[in-house]
C-alpha positions as CSV (number, residue, x, y, z in Angstrom):
1,X,5.9,-97.2,-145.1
2,X,6.7,-96.3,-141.4
3,X,5.0,-92.9,-140.8
4,X,6.1,-91.2,-137.6
5,X,5.1,-87.6,-138.4
6,X,2.0,-86.1,-139.9
7,X,2.0,-82.6,-141.4
8,X,-1.5,-81.2,-141.1
9,X,-2.9,-78.3,-143.0
10,X,-5.5,-76.3,-141.1
11,X,-8.0,-74.6,-143.3
12,X,-10.5,-76.9,-144.9
13,X,-8.5,-79.9,-143.6
14,X,-8.9,-79.6,-139.8
15,X,-11.1,-76.5,-139.6
16,X,-13.9,-75.6,-142.0
17,X,-12.5,-72.3,-143.4
18,X,-15.3,-72.2,-146.0
19,X,-18.1,-72.1,-143.4
20,X,-16.1,-70.0,-140.9
21,X,-15.3,-67.3,-143.5
22,X,-18.9,-67.3,-144.7
23,X,-20.1,-66.6,-141.2
24,X,-17.4,-63.9,-140.7
25,X,-18.4,-62.3,-144.0
26,X,-22.0,-62.2,-143.0
27,X,-21.2,-60.8,-139.6
28,X,-19.0,-58.2,-141.1
29,X,-21.7,-57.0,-143.4
30,X,-24.2,-56.8,-140.5
31,X,-21.6,-54.9,-138.4
32,X,-21.0,-52.3,-141.0
33,X,-24.7,-52.1,-142.2
34,X,-24.0,-53.6,-145.6
35,X,-26.6,-55.7,-147.4
36,X,-25.4,-59.3,-147.7
37,X,-26.8,-61.8,-150.2
38,X,-25.9,-65.5,-150.4
39,X,-24.6,-65.2,-154.0
40,X,-21.9,-62.8,-152.7
41,X,-20.0,-65.6,-150.9
42,X,-18.9,-67.5,-154.1
43,X,-17.4,-64.3,-155.3
44,X,-15.4,-64.0,-152.1
45,X,-14.3,-67.6,-152.4
46,X,-13.2,-67.4,-156.0
47,X,-11.2,-64.1,-155.4
48,X,-9.8,-65.2,-152.1
49,X,-8.6,-68.5,-153.5
50,X,-7.0,-66.6,-156.4
51,X,-5.2,-64.2,-154.1
52,X,-3.9,-67.1,-151.9
53,X,-2.8,-68.9,-155.1
54,X,-0.7,-65.9,-155.9
55,X,0.9,-66.0,-152.4
56,X,1.7,-69.7,-152.9
57,X,3.3,-68.8,-156.3
58,X,5.4,-66.1,-154.7
59,X,3.8,-63.3,-156.9
60,X,2.0,-61.7,-153.9
61,X,2.9,-61.3,-150.3
62,X,0.5,-62.2,-147.5
63,X,0.7,-58.6,-146.2
64,X,-0.2,-57.3,-149.6
65,X,-3.1,-59.7,-149.8
66,X,-4.5,-58.3,-146.6
67,X,-4.2,-54.8,-148.0
68,X,-6.1,-55.4,-151.2
69,X,-8.4,-58.4,-150.6
70,X,-11.6,-56.6,-149.6
71,X,-11.2,-53.7,-152.0
72,X,-10.8,-56.2,-154.8
73,X,-13.9,-58.2,-153.6
74,X,-16.0,-55.1,-153.0
75,X,-15.1,-53.8,-156.5
76,X,-16.3,-57.1,-158.0
77,X,-19.6,-56.9,-156.0
78,X,-20.2,-53.2,-156.9
79,X,-19.9,-52.1,-153.2
80,X,-18.4,-48.8,-152.3
81,X,-16.8,-49.5,-148.8
82,X,-13.4,-49.2,-147.1
83,X,-11.7,-52.5,-147.8
84,X,-8.9,-52.2,-145.3
85,X,-11.4,-51.4,-142.5
86,X,-13.5,-54.4,-143.4
87,X,-10.3,-56.6,-143.7
88,X,-9.4,-55.6,-140.1
89,X,-12.8,-56.6,-138.8
90,X,-12.9,-59.8,-141.0
91,X,-9.5,-61.0,-139.8
92,X,-10.4,-60.3,-136.2
93,X,-13.6,-62.4,-136.6
94,X,-11.7,-65.1,-138.4
95,X,-9.3,-65.4,-135.5
96,X,-12.3,-66.4,-133.4
97,X,-13.8,-68.8,-136.0
98,X,-13.4,-72.4,-135.0
99,X,-15.7,-74.7,-137.0
100,X,-14.0,-78.2,-137.0
101,X,-14.2,-80.5,-139.9
102,X,-16.3,-83.6,-138.9
103,X,-14.0,-86.2,-137.5
104,X,-11.0,-83.9,-137.1
105,X,-10.8,-84.2,-133.3
106,X,-11.1,-88.0,-133.3
107,X,-8.5,-88.3,-136.1
108,X,-6.0,-86.1,-134.2
109,X,-6.5,-88.0,-131.0
110,X,-5.9,-91.3,-132.7
111,X,-2.8,-90.2,-134.6
112,X,-1.4,-88.4,-131.6
113,X,-0.9,-91.7,-129.9
114,X,1.5,-93.0,-132.5
115,X,2.7,-89.9,-134.5
116,X,4.0,-86.4,-134.1
117,X,1.2,-84.1,-135.2
118,X,2.6,-81.0,-136.9
119,X,0.5,-78.0,-138.1
120,X,1.9,-76.7,-141.5
121,X,-0.1,-73.6,-142.4
122,X,0.3,-70.6,-144.6
123,X,-1.8,-68.5,-142.2
124,X,-0.8,-66.4,-139.2
125,X,0.4,-68.4,-136.2
126,X,-1.6,-66.6,-133.5
127,X,-4.8,-66.9,-135.5
128,X,-4.3,-70.7,-136.1
129,X,-3.3,-71.4,-132.5
130,X,-6.4,-69.6,-131.2
131,X,-8.7,-71.3,-133.7
132,X,-7.4,-74.7,-133.0
133,X,-7.6,-74.1,-129.3
134,X,-11.2,-72.9,-129.5
135,X,-12.1,-76.0,-131.6
136,X,-10.6,-78.3,-128.9
137,X,-7.9,-79.5,-131.3
138,X,-4.7,-77.9,-130.0
139,X,-4.1,-80.5,-127.2
140,X,-3.3,-83.1,-129.9
141,X,-0.9,-80.9,-131.8
142,X,2.8,-81.2,-131.0
143,X,4.3,-78.5,-133.2
144,X,3.1,-75.5,-135.2
145,X,5.0,-74.3,-138.3
146,X,3.5,-71.5,-140.3
147,X,4.7,-69.4,-143.2
148,X,5.0,-66.5,-140.8
149,X,7.6,-68.5,-138.9
150,X,9.3,-69.8,-142.0
151,X,9.4,-66.5,-143.9
152,X,8.0,-68.3,-147.0
153,X,4.9,-70.3,-147.9
154,X,3.9,-73.8,-148.9
155,X,4.6,-75.1,-151.5
156,X,8.1,-73.6,-151.5
157,X,10.9,-76.0,-150.6
158,X,12.2,-73.5,-148.1
159,X,8.9,-73.8,-146.1
160,X,9.5,-77.5,-145.8
161,X,13.2,-77.0,-145.0
162,X,12.0,-74.8,-142.1
163,X,9.6,-77.5,-140.9
164,X,12.4,-80.1,-140.8
165,X,14.3,-77.8,-138.3
166,X,11.5,-77.9,-135.8
167,X,10.9,-81.6,-135.8
168,X,12.4,-84.0,-133.3
169,X,16.0,-84.9,-134.1
170,X,16.3,-87.8,-136.4
171,X,13.0,-87.3,-138.2
172,X,13.4,-88.4,-141.8
173,X,11.5,-87.3,-144.8
174,X,10.4,-90.8,-145.7
175,X,8.6,-91.0,-142.4
176,X,6.4,-87.9,-143.0
177,X,3.0,-87.8,-144.5
178,X,1.3,-84.5,-145.4
179,X,-2.5,-84.2,-145.2
180,X,-4.2,-81.2,-146.8
181,X,-6.9,-80.0,-149.1
182,X,-4.8,-78.0,-151.6
183,X,-3.4,-80.0,-154.5
184,X,-0.6,-77.5,-155.2
185,X,0.5,-76.1,-151.8
186,X,0.0,-79.2,-149.7
187,X,0.2,-82.3,-152.0
188,X,2.5,-81.2,-154.8
189,X,4.6,-79.2,-152.4
190,X,5.0,-82.2,-150.1
191,X,5.7,-84.6,-152.9
192,X,8.3,-82.3,-154.5
193,X,10.0,-82.1,-151.1
194,X,10.1,-85.9,-150.9
195,X,7.5,-86.6,-148.3
196,X,4.4,-88.8,-148.7
């Protein structure tokens, strides 16, 4: 297997989204004078994961997720607060969150010497670029492809079709390896498209 191109997921692959979102949630609660307890974060994780799963399945748009996410979470937590207002603050905080996964920088530096490193993310481009830059990882990335750019999300075939259009000419599927934490969006999506 001659791998020339690596498709990298970002959240919980290169950057620790779990820790970053926990810190942003805590900060948001402090900012708005809400009482935060540690047992609230697993509720966020479960509901956020479910909403993103719906985006991956095509039954929910990313924009709609942003409209309903925190109202849904606050309802589950028994908190009466303006979800869209909190969402705006939370996403602004997330844009600045840059907690790298241990070893991510060293891995990107090593692979960058021999492969084209490509970001393949379902998140917003500006957010991911900023976070990767703050974490010191952007210099070893060659190309960024997001669902925002593609107009669809992983694991859809159309997302990977879009990725192929931004790769160096002559790149073949059999020379691409996808690395990610999500068994459905990253791994099954990549395999169904014909990449390793």
